Structure formats: structure tokens, C-alpha cells
DRENDO-1510 file (C-alpha; in Angstrom, 1 decimal, always signed):
<recs>
REC; n; res; u; v; w
REC; 1; ARG; +14.3; -13.6; +6.9 .
REC; 2; THR; +12.0; -11.1; +8.9 .
REC; 3; ARG; +14.7; -9.4; +10.0 .
REC; 4; GLN; +16.2; -8.5; +6.8 .
REC; 5; LEU; +13.0; -7.0; +5.3 .
REC; 6; LEU; +12.1; -5.0; +8.0 .
REC; 7; ARG; +15.3; -3.6; +7.9 .
REC; 8; ASP; +14.9; -2.8; +4.2 .
REC; 9; LEU; +11.9; -1.3; +5.1 .
REC; 10; ALA; +13.6; +1.2; +7.4 .
REC; 11; ALA; +16.3; +1.9; +4.9 .
REC; 12; ASP; +13.6; +2.3; +2.1 .
REC; 13; GLN; +11.8; +4.9; +4.6 .
REC; 14; ARG; +15.1; +6.9; +4.9 .
REC; 15; THR; +15.7; +7.0; +1.2 .
REC; 16; ALA; +12.1; +8.2; +0.7 .
REC; 17; ALA; +13.2; +11.0; +3.3 .
REC; 18; ARG; +16.4; +12.0; +1.2 .
REC; 19; ILE; +14.4; +12.1; -2.1 .
REC; 20; TYR; +11.9; +14.6; -0.4 .
REC; 21; ARG; +14.8; +16.8; +1.0 .
REC; 22; SER; +16.6; +16.7; -2.5 .
REC; 23; MET; +13.5; +17.6; -4.6 .
REC; 24; VAL; +12.0; +20.2; -2.3 .
REC; 25; PRO; +13.8; +23.8; -1.7 .
REC; 26; GLU; +14.7; +24.6; +1.7 .
REC; 27; GLY; +11.7; +26.5; +3.2 .
REC; 28; GLU; +9.3; +24.8; +1.0 .
REC; 29; LYS; +7.0; +21.9; +1.5 .
REC; 30; ALA; +5.6; +19.4; -0.8 .
REC; 31; ALA; +3.3; +15.9; -0.5 .
REC; 32; GLY; +5.1; +13.5; +1.6 .
REC; 33; ARG; +7.0; +15.8; +4.0 .
REC; 34; GLY; +5.6; +13.5; +6.6 .
REC; 35; VAL; +8.0; +10.2; +6.0 .
REC; 36; CYS; +11.0; +12.5; +6.6 .
REC; 37; LEU; +9.6; +12.3; +10.4 .
REC; 38; CYS; +7.8; +9.1; +10.5 .
REC; 39; GLY; +9.5; +6.7; +13.0 .
REC; 40; TRP; +12.3; +9.3; +13.8 .
REC; 41; THR; +10.9; +12.1; +15.7 .
REC; 42; LYS; +9.5; +12.0; +18.8 .
REC; 43; ILE; +5.8; +13.1; +19.4 .
REC; 44; THR; +5.9; +16.3; +21.9 .
REC; 45; GLY; +5.3; +15.9; +25.1 .
REC; 46; GLN; +5.6; +12.1; +25.2 .
REC; 47; LYS; +8.8; +10.1; +26.0 .
REC; 48; VAL; +10.2; +7.5; +23.6 .
REC; 49; GLU; +10.3; +4.1; +25.0 .
REC; 50; LEU; +11.3; +0.6; +23.1 .
REC; 51; HIS; +8.8; -2.1; +24.4 .
REC; 52; ARG; +9.1; -5.8; +23.9 .
REC; 53; ALA; +6.8; -8.5; +23.8 .
REC; 54; GLU; +7.3; -12.6; +23.9 .
REC; 55; GLY; +5.1; -14.3; +21.0 .
REC; 56; LYS; +5.3; -17.9; +19.7 .
REC; 57; ASP; +7.6; -16.7; +17.1 .
REC; 58; GLY; +9.8; -15.0; +19.6 .
REC; 59; ALA; +10.6; -11.7; +20.8 .
REC; 60; ARG; +8.9; -8.6; +18.8 .
REC; 61; ALA; +10.7; -5.1; +20.2 .
REC; 62; PHE; +8.8; -1.8; +18.9 .
REC; 63; TYR; +8.8; +1.8; +19.6 .
REC; 64; LYS; +6.6; +4.1; +21.3 .
REC; 65; GLY; +6.4; +7.7; +21.5 .
REC; 66; LEU; +7.4; +8.3; +17.9 .
REC; 67; SER; +5.5; +10.2; +15.2 .
REC; 68; LYS; +3.7; +8.0; +12.4 .
REC; 69; CYS; +2.9; +9.6; +9.3 .
REC; 70; GLY; +0.1; +7.2; +7.7 .
REC; 71; LEU; +1.3; +7.9; +3.8 .
REC; 72; ARG; +0.2; +4.9; +1.9 .
REC; 73; TRP; +1.7; +5.9; -0.9 .
REC; 74; VAL; +4.8; +7.4; +0.4 .
REC; 75; CYS; +5.8; +5.5; +3.6 .
REC; 76; PRO; +6.9; +1.8; +3.3 .
REC; 77; ILE; +6.5; +0.9; +6.8 .
REC; 78; CYS; +3.0; +2.9; +7.3 .
REC; 79; THR; +1.8; +1.5; +3.9 .
REC; 80; ARG; +2.7; -2.1; +4.7 .
REC; 81; ALA; +0.6; -1.8; +8.4 .
REC; 82; ALA; -2.2; -0.6; +6.2 .
REC; 83; SER; -2.4; -2.8; +3.3 .
REC; 84; GLU; -2.6; -5.9; +5.7 .
REC; 85; LYS; -6.0; -4.1; +7.1 .
REC; 86; ALA; -7.1; -3.7; +3.5 .
REC; 87; ARG; -6.3; -7.4; +2.6 .
REC; 88; GLU; -8.0; -8.4; +5.7 .
REC; 89; SER; -11.4; -6.7; +4.5 .
REC; 90; LEU; -10.9; -7.6; +1.1 .
REC; 91; ASN; -10.8; -11.5; +2.5 .
REC; 92; ASP; -14.0; -10.6; +4.6 .
REC; 93; ALA; -15.8; -9.6; +1.7 .
REC; 94; LEU; -15.0; -13.1; -0.3 .
REC; 95; ALA; -16.0; -15.1; +2.7 .
REC; 96; ALA; -19.2; -13.0; +3.0 .
REC; 97; ALA; -20.0; -13.8; -0.5 .
REC; 98; ARG; -19.2; -17.3; -0.4 .
REC; 99; ASP; -21.5; -17.9; +2.8 .
REC; 100; ALA; -24.5; -15.6; +1.3 .
REC; 101; GLY; -24.3; -17.5; -1.7 .
REC; 102; PHE; -23.2; -14.6; -4.2 .
REC; 103; VAL; -20.4; -15.0; -6.8 .
REC; 104; PRO; -17.4; -12.6; -6.5 .
REC; 105; VAL; -15.2; -11.4; -9.5 .
REC; 106; LEU; -12.7; -9.3; -10.5 .
REC; 107; VAL; -12.7; -6.5; -12.9 .
REC; 108; THR; -9.7; -4.4; -14.2 .
REC; 109; LEU; -10.1; -1.2; -15.6 .
REC; 110; THR; -7.4; +0.7; -17.4 .
REC; 111; ALA; -6.2; +2.6; -20.7 .
REC; 112; ARG; -4.0; +2.6; -23.3 .
REC; 113; HIS; -0.5; +4.6; -22.7 .
REC; 114; HIS; +2.7; +5.6; -23.7 .
REC; 115; ALA; +5.9; +6.6; -22.3 .
REC; 116; ARG; +5.5; +10.1; -23.2 .
REC; 117; MET; +2.4; +10.7; -21.5 .
REC; 118; PRO; +2.8; +12.7; -17.8 .
REC; 119; LEU; +1.2; +10.5; -14.9 .
REC; 120; ALA; -0.5; +13.7; -13.7 .
REC; 121; ASP; -2.8; +13.9; -16.6 .
REC; 122; PHE; -3.3; +10.2; -17.2 .
REC; 123; TRP; -4.3; +9.8; -14.1 .
REC; 124; GLN; -6.6; +12.9; -13.8 .
REC; 125; ARG; -8.3; +11.6; -17.1 .
REC; 126; LEU; -8.8; +7.9; -15.8 .
REC; 127; SER; -10.0; +8.6; -12.4 .
REC; 128; ILE; -12.4; +11.3; -14.2 .
REC; 129; ALA; -13.7; +8.1; -16.5 .
REC; 130; GLU; -13.9; +5.7; -13.5 .
REC; 131; LYS; -16.0; +8.0; -11.6 .
REC; 132; GLN; -18.2; +8.5; -14.4 .
REC; 133; LEU; -18.7; +5.1; -14.9 .
REC; 134; LYS; -20.7; +5.0; -11.6 .
REC; 135; ASP; -23.2; +7.3; -13.4 .
REC; 136; VAL; -24.2; +5.7; -16.3 .
REC; 137; LYS; -27.7; +3.8; -16.4 .
REC; 138; ARG; -25.8; +0.1; -17.2 .
REC; 139; TRP; -24.1; +0.4; -13.9 .
REC; 140; ARG; -26.9; +2.4; -11.9 .
REC; 141; ARG; -29.1; -0.8; -13.2 .
REC; 142; MET; -26.5; -3.2; -12.2 .
REC; 143; ASN; -26.0; -1.5; -8.6 .
REC; 144; ALA; -30.0; -0.9; -7.9 .
REC; 145; ALA; -31.6; -2.6; -5.0 .
REC; 146; ASP; -33.1; -5.3; -7.1 .
REC; 147; GLY; -30.1; -5.4; -9.4 .
REC; 148; PRO; -26.8; -8.1; -9.5 .
REC; 149; LEU; -24.1; -6.1; -7.8 .
REC; 150; VAL; -24.4; -6.7; -4.0 .
REC; 151; GLY; -21.4; -4.5; -3.4 .
REC; 152; PHE; -17.8; -3.8; -4.6 .
REC; 153; ALA; -14.2; -2.9; -3.6 .
REC; 154; LYS; -11.9; -0.4; -5.4 .
REC; 155; ALA; -8.2; -0.7; -5.2 .
REC; 156; VAL; -5.9; +1.6; -7.0 .
REC; 157; GLU; -2.2; +0.3; -8.5 .
REC; 158; ALA; +0.4; +1.7; -10.6 .
REC; 159; THR; +3.7; +0.8; -12.3 .
REC; 160; HIS; +6.0; +2.3; -14.8 .
REC; 161; GLY; +7.6; +0.2; -17.7 .
REC; 162; ARG; +8.8; +0.9; -21.2 .
REC; 163; ASN; +5.6; +2.2; -21.9 .
REC; 164; GLY; +5.5; +4.9; -19.3 .
REC; 165; TRP; +3.2; +4.9; -16.3 .
REC; 166; HIS; +0.3; +2.3; -15.8 .
REC; 167; PRO; -2.2; +3.1; -13.7 .
REC; 168; HIS; -5.2; +0.6; -12.8 .
REC; 169; PHE; -8.5; +0.1; -11.1 .
REC; 170; HIS; -9.4; -3.3; -9.6 .
REC; 171; LEU; -12.9; -3.6; -8.7 .
REC; 172; LEU; -13.5; -6.6; -6.5 .
REC; 173; MET; -17.7; -7.3; -7.5 .
REC; 174; VAL; -19.8; -9.4; -5.5 .
REC; 175; MET; -22.6; -10.5; -7.7 .
REC; 176; ARG; -26.0; -12.1; -7.2 .
REC; 177; ALA; -26.0; -14.9; -9.7 .
REC; 178; GLY; -26.9; -18.5; -10.5 .
REC; 179; SER; -23.2; -19.2; -11.7 .
REC; 180; GLU; -19.7; -17.4; -12.5 .
REC; 181; ALA; -20.6; -17.7; -16.0 .
REC; 182; ASP; -23.7; -15.5; -15.2 .
REC; 183; ALA; -21.8; -13.3; -12.9 .
REC; 184; ILE; -19.2; -12.7; -15.7 .
REC; 185; GLU; -21.7; -12.0; -18.3 .
REC; 186; ALA; -23.8; -9.4; -16.1 .
REC; 187; VAL; -20.6; -7.4; -15.3 .
REC; 188; GLN; -19.6; -7.5; -19.1 .
REC; 189; TRP; -22.5; -5.3; -19.7 .
REC; 190; ILE; -20.7; -2.3; -18.9 .
REC; 191; ARG; -17.6; -2.9; -20.9 .
REC; 192; GLU; -19.0; -0.6; -23.6 .
REC; 193; ALA; -19.8; +2.3; -21.3 .
REC; 194; TRP; -16.3; +1.9; -20.0 .
REC; 195; LEU; -14.8; +2.4; -23.4 .
REC; 196; GLN; -17.4; +5.3; -23.8 .
REC; 197; GLN; -16.0; +6.9; -20.6 .
REC; 198; LEU; -12.3; +6.9; -21.8 .
REC; 199; ASP; -13.1; +8.5; -25.1 .
REC; 200; GLY; -14.9; +11.0; -23.4 .
REC; 201; VAL; -11.9; +11.9; -21.3 .
REC; 202; GLY; -9.9; +12.0; -24.4 .
REC; 203; LEU; -8.5; +8.1; -23.5 .
REC; 204; ASP; -8.3; +5.5; -26.2 .
REC; 205; GLY; -11.6; +3.4; -26.1 .
REC; 206; THR; -12.3; +2.6; -29.5 .
REC; 207; SER; -8.9; +0.8; -31.0 .
REC; 208; PRO; -9.0; -3.2; -30.9 .
REC; 209; ALA; -6.0; -3.0; -28.3 .
REC; 210; ALA; -8.4; -0.8; -26.4 .
REC; 211; VAL; -11.1; -3.2; -26.5 .
REC; 212; ARG; -9.0; -6.0; -25.8 .
REC; 213; ARG; -7.3; -4.8; -23.2 .
REC; 214; ALA; -9.0; -1.9; -21.6 .
REC; 215; PHE; -11.6; -3.7; -19.6 .
REC; 216; ASP; -11.2; -7.4; -18.2 .
REC; 217; VAL; -13.3; -9.5; -15.9 .
REC; 218; GLN; -12.1; -12.9; -14.3 .
REC; 219; GLY; -14.0; -15.2; -12.1 .
REC; 220; ALA; -13.8; -16.3; -8.5 .
REC; 221; ALA; -10.5; -18.0; -9.1 .
REC; 222; GLU; -8.7; -15.2; -10.0 .
REC; 223; ALA; -10.5; -12.9; -7.3 .
REC; 224; GLY; -9.3; -15.1; -4.6 .
REC; 225; SER; -5.7; -14.9; -6.0 .
REC; 226; TYR; -5.8; -11.1; -6.5 .
REC; 227; VAL; -6.5; -10.5; -2.9 .
REC; 228; THR; -3.9; -13.2; -1.7 .
REC; 229; LYS; -1.2; -11.0; -3.7 .
REC; 230; TRP; -2.8; -7.6; -2.6 .
REC; 231; GLY; -0.3; -5.6; -1.2 .
REC; 232; ALA; +2.6; -7.3; -3.0 .
REC; 233; ALA; +3.5; -3.5; -4.3 .
REC; 234; GLU; +3.7; -2.8; -0.5 .
REC; 235; GLU; +5.3; -6.0; +0.4 .
REC; 236; LEU; +7.6; -5.1; -2.5 .
REC; 237; ALA; +9.8; -3.7; +0.6 .
REC; 238; LEU; +9.3; -7.3; +2.5 .
REC; 239; SER; +10.4; -9.3; -0.2 .
REC; 240; GLY; +12.5; -7.3; -2.6 .
REC; 241; ALA; +10.6; -9.4; -5.4 .
REC; 242; LYS; +9.7; -7.8; -8.7 .
REC; 243; THR; +6.0; -7.6; -8.8 .
REC; 244; GLY; +5.6; -5.5; -12.1 .
REC; 245; ARG; +4.4; -7.2; -15.2 .
REC; 246; ASP; +6.3; -7.0; -18.6 .
REC; 247; GLY; +9.5; -5.3; -17.0 .
REC; 248; GLY; +7.5; -2.7; -15.0 .
REC; 249; ARG; +8.0; -1.6; -11.6 .
REC; 250; THR; +5.9; -0.8; -8.8 .
REC; 251; PRO; +6.7; +2.3; -6.9 .
REC; 252; TRP; +8.0; +0.7; -4.0 .
REC; 253; GLU; +10.5; -1.2; -6.5 .
REC; 254; LEU; +11.4; +2.3; -7.8 .
REC; 255; LEU; +12.0; +3.6; -4.3 .
REC; 256; ARG; +14.4; +0.4; -3.7 .
REC; 257; ASP; +16.1; +1.2; -6.7 .
REC; 258; ALA; +16.5; +4.2; -5.9 .
REC; 259; ARG; +18.5; +3.1; -2.9 .
REC; 260; SER; +19.8; -0.3; -4.5 .
REC; 261; ALA; +20.7; +0.1; -8.2 .
REC; 262; GLU; +24.3; -0.5; -9.0 .
REC; 263; ALA; +24.5; +2.6; -11.4 .
REC; 264; GLU; +24.0; +6.5; -10.3 .
REC; 265; ARG; +22.1; +7.1; -12.9 .
REC; 266; ASP; +19.8; +4.5; -12.6 .
REC; 267; ARG; +19.5; +5.5; -8.8 .
REC; 268; ARG; +18.7; +9.0; -10.0 .
REC; 269; GLN; +16.1; +8.0; -12.7 .
REC; 270; ALA; +14.2; +5.8; -10.2 .
REC; 271; ALA; +14.3; +8.7; -7.3 .
REC; 272; THR; +12.7; +11.0; -10.1 .
REC; 273; LEU; +10.4; +8.8; -11.2 .
REC; 274; TRP; +9.4; +7.6; -7.4 .
REC; 275; TRP; +9.1; +11.3; -6.7 .
REC; 276; GLU; +6.9; +12.0; -9.9 .
REC; 277; PHE; +4.5; +9.6; -8.7 .
REC; 278; VAL; +4.2; +10.6; -5.0 .
REC; 279; GLN; +3.1; +14.0; -6.2 .
REC; 280; VAL; +0.1; +12.8; -7.9 .
REC; 281; PHE; -0.9; +9.6; -5.8 .
REC; 282; LYS; -0.2; +11.4; -2.3 .
REC; 283; GLY; -4.0; +11.1; -0.8 .
REC; 284; VAL; -5.6; +8.6; -3.0 .
REC; 285; HIS; -7.1; +5.9; -1.5 .
REC; 286; GLN; -5.5; +2.7; -2.0 .
REC; 287; VAL; -8.7; +0.3; -1.2 .
REC; 288; ARG; -12.2; +1.6; -0.8 .
REC; 289; LEU; -15.5; -0.6; -0.2 .
REC; 290; SER; -18.8; +0.3; -1.1 .
REC; 291; PRO; -21.4; +0.9; +1.6 .
REC; 292; SER; -23.6; -2.3; +0.7 .
REC; 293; LEU; -20.0; -4.2; +0.7 .
REC; 294; LYS; -19.6; -3.0; +4.2 .
REC; 295; VAL; -23.0; -4.2; +5.2 .
REC; 296; LEU; -22.3; -7.7; +4.0 .
REC; 297; ILE; -19.1; -8.0; +6.0 .
REC; 298; ALA; -20.9; -6.5; +8.9 .
REC; 299; ALA; -23.7; -9.5; +8.9 .
REC; 300; HIS; -21.0; -11.9; +8.3 .
REC; 301; GLN; -18.7; -11.1; +11.1 .
REC; 302; GLU; -21.4; -11.1; +13.3 .
REC; 303; GLY; -22.5; -14.5; +12.5 .
REC; 304; ASP; -19.2; -15.7; +12.6 .
REC; 305; PRO; -17.4; -13.5; +15.3 .
REC; 306; VAL; -13.6; -13.8; +15.8 .
REC; 307; ASP; -12.3; -15.7; +18.9 .
REC; 308; ASP; -8.8; -13.7; +19.6 .
REC; 309; GLY; -8.5; -15.3; +22.9 .
REC; 310; ASP; -6.2; -14.5; +25.2 .
REC; 311; GLU; -2.9; -15.2; +23.4 .
REC; 312; ARG; -1.8; -11.6; +22.4 .
REC; 313; PRO; +1.6; -11.3; +23.8 .
REC; 314; GLN; +2.1; -8.6; +26.7 .
REC; 315; ALA; +4.5; -5.8; +25.6 .
REC; 316; VAL; +6.8; -4.1; +28.7 .
REC; 317; PRO; +9.0; -1.2; +28.3 .
REC; 318; VAL; +12.7; -2.1; +28.6 .
REC; 319; PHE; +14.3; +1.4; +27.8 .
REC; 320; GLU; +13.2; +4.8; +28.0 .
REC; 321; PHE; +15.2; +7.5; +25.8 .
REC; 322; LYS; +16.2; +10.7; +27.4 .
REC; 323; ASP; +15.9; +13.5; +24.5 .
REC; 324; SER; +19.4; +13.6; +23.9 .
REC; 325; ASP; +19.5; +9.9; +23.6 .
REC; 326; TRP; +17.0; +9.9; +21.2 .
REC; 327; GLU; +18.9; +13.1; +19.0 .
REC; 328; PHE; +21.7; +10.5; +18.0 .
REC; 329; GLY; +20.0; +7.2; +18.8 .
REC; 330; ARG; +17.8; +7.0; +16.4 .
REC; 331; TRP; +20.7; +6.3; +13.8 .
REC; 332; ARG; +20.7; +3.1; +15.6 .
REC; 333; ARG; +17.1; +2.4; +15.8 .
REC; 334; THR; +17.2; -0.7; +14.1 .
REC; 335; ARG; +20.1; -2.0; +15.9 .
REC; 336; MET; +18.6; -1.4; +19.0 .
REC; 337; ARG; +15.4; -3.0; +18.4 .
REC; 338; GLU; +17.0; -6.0; +17.2 .
REC; 339; ALA; +19.2; -6.3; +20.5 .
REC; 340; ALA; +16.0; -6.1; +22.8 .
REC; 341; GLU; +14.8; -8.8; +20.8 .
REC; 342; ASP; +17.9; -11.0; +21.0 .
REC; 343; ALA; +18.8; -10.6; +24.4 .
REC; 344; GLY; +16.7; -12.2; +27.3 .
REC; 345; LEU; +14.2; -9.9; +28.9 .
REC; 346; GLU; +16.3; -9.1; +32.1 .
REC; 347; SER; +19.3; -8.3; +29.9 .
REC; 348; ALA; +17.3; -6.1; +27.4 .
REC; 349; ARG; +17.8; -2.8; +28.8 .
REC; 350; ASP; +21.8; -3.8; +28.9 .
REC; 351; ALA; +21.7; -4.8; +25.4 .
REC; 352; VAL; +20.1; -1.6; +24.1 .
REC; 353; LEU; +22.5; +0.6; +26.1 .
REC; 354; ALA; +25.6; -1.1; +24.2 .
REC; 355; ALA; +23.8; -0.7; +21.0 .
REC; 356; LEU; +22.9; +2.9; +21.6 .
REC; 357; LEU; +26.4; +3.7; +22.6 .
REC; 358; ASP; +27.8; +2.0; +19.5 .
REC; 359; VAL; +26.6; +5.3; +17.4 .
REC; 360; ILE; +28.2; +6.3; +13.9 .
REC; 361; GLN; +27.7; +10.1; +13.4 .
REC; 362; PRO; +25.1; +11.2; +10.7 .
REC; 363; ARG; +26.4; +12.6; +7.3 .
REC; 364; ALA; +25.4; +16.4; +7.3 .
REC; 365; GLN; +23.1; +16.0; +4.6 .
REC; 366; ASP; +21.1; +13.3; +6.6 .
REC; 367; ARG; +21.1; +15.9; +9.3 .
REC; 368; HIS; +17.6; +17.3; +9.0 .
REC; 369; CYS; +14.4; +16.9; +7.6 .
</recs>
């Protein structure tokens, strides 16, 4: 299963590169260009090597000397790695809150929308409302040194469905409270402030539907469940599961559909929507922790250090690529990696060489990024 998931990740990444090239006129640049080079182009002055490490779950092979774009909203491979680190931080926040006797709650901030709303305009208004919420008196009182809010983590997510784009914020808030009910009540205090901010930026903060859905707060069980699932959008490439609600699709599901939808029309539509999302969200933080929450986590980790032991597998190089080898060998990079994993250490080099020589010629439109 893991092998198929990694194959899908690589295929989705190249799909992202193809969409970029189809959307940007030759000679021009736009957000997301790095995905064309990520895991594909060698770093200047370095050699490309394939390494192999033995672990408890078997051998694992990986490349060194290749560029990495680090684009979280654009590249499924880089996003996967970053999302795992973010999830660890959120889990640390929950553990620190529990050990200190605080109560975590999960707040969702969103706004009503319709299919004709451009994502760029909607996101600009929504993000302004979220920033302004932190400046209102109610928030500042809650976040004061003697206030009920210890710290918070903010995560950004987005889906697209029949009512258009649905970007939203999740706030994992760690509260000083005697009970979960008290914590939820303390957070409910800012509901009205959020609705007022929506009105102030031209979004709906007054209708009955907005009052019901624009602000939601849930207890620790839901917060823990969310952290467990967080990154599902990033891991769509890992499972292929539909994670959007009510028929909505995450950006990663759109990217997958741009590659694998049955009808050409559906593939084109998914690619266009994914491209719209990338141009708006590239550079937006997926998860941010407040300074006070970072302090709480640091104190928790200092009191409960993690013992990694000596179980980390040592990686050894099994194949070094000449520049000319990599120029055509990258079209077989997944097959070569798998060959290195399947063979024994002594025969790994020969297995990689066999996979390298069994190369297909790239299509003309795929030759350059």
C-alpha cells in the first residue's frame, strides 16, 4: 500500500508541473514554478545519489542531490513531509495542555459563500476578518496574561464544492478552565465578535444561517479527532480517499482528478480549479502556533524528553548518477527507487542499473519545466 501511495504522490507532482506549464506562457513565471523542479532537477554542484536504509519495516530508498521546492500548497510530496511535522506540533500541544491541567477546544471560523464568489476575493475578506478578530477587546481580554486563553494553533483548510470555494480556519485553543463546559463558554464569548468582523469585510455575519454556521466550538474529543485527521488533505495522495464534506473536494483531490478523472472535461475543470487555488494560497501558512503555545510545548518537552535511542537506520549510497544518466534516468526515478528497495544490499546497484537502462523516452510536451 505504501508503495502505491508513493507512486501516486510522484504522479500527482508531475501533474502539478504539467498544469503549471499549460497555464503559464513560455518565458513568464507564476506562483508554484518550483514544483516543476522538485525531486526532478539536480542541485548545482552536487551529485545525484540513490541511498538505501534498512529499517524494522524493510528497506527504504531515497535520492540525495535533488532540488526540493518546499511548496506546501503546491507540491504533494513536500506538503506531506511538512504536514507530518505540523501534526506532531499539534499533538504536542494537546499533550502539554493535558499534563498542565488545561482544556483544549476546537474553534472553526468560516463564512457563507456561493458558487460565483472568486476565491481570491473571498479569501482576502475572510483572512482580514480573522486578523481583525485578534484586535477586538474580547479577544485581547481572553488572551491577556490573566485571561482564560493559554495559547492557540491556527490551521487553514479549503475545499471546493457545489457552492464554490470554502476556505476556513481551525483554531486549537488551550484554555484555563475548570471544565470543558467552562472552556467552551469562555470561547463562545467571541462568537459575536467574529460575526461583526464578517459584516465589516462585506461577508454575511447577520443571517440565521451565518449565526448557526460561521462560528463553531467543540470540546477536547473533537479537538483530538481533528488533530488525528489533520493532514488528510495532504495525504489524499497517500490514500486517495475523499476527504471533502458534502461532495466538496480538497485541492489535493482536485489535483488527483486532474490526472485520473475519466472524462477530459472533468480533468480540465479540476486542473483549472486547482490552479486557481494555488495562485491564491501559495505562501499562506498551513499551521501557525502562537508564541505562548510554543512556550507551553517547550516546557512540556523539557520535562518529558523523547528518547530516540539508536534505532535510526543508517543509509548507504547504492548508486551515483552521472549528469547524463540523470537526464533520462529521472523518467524512471520511481522504478529505480523501488528496485533498490527490493534487491539485497549487495545487488542493489545492479538492480538500479537495470531499471535505469529500461528507460522510456519522454513526450515532447514533458521535456522541460
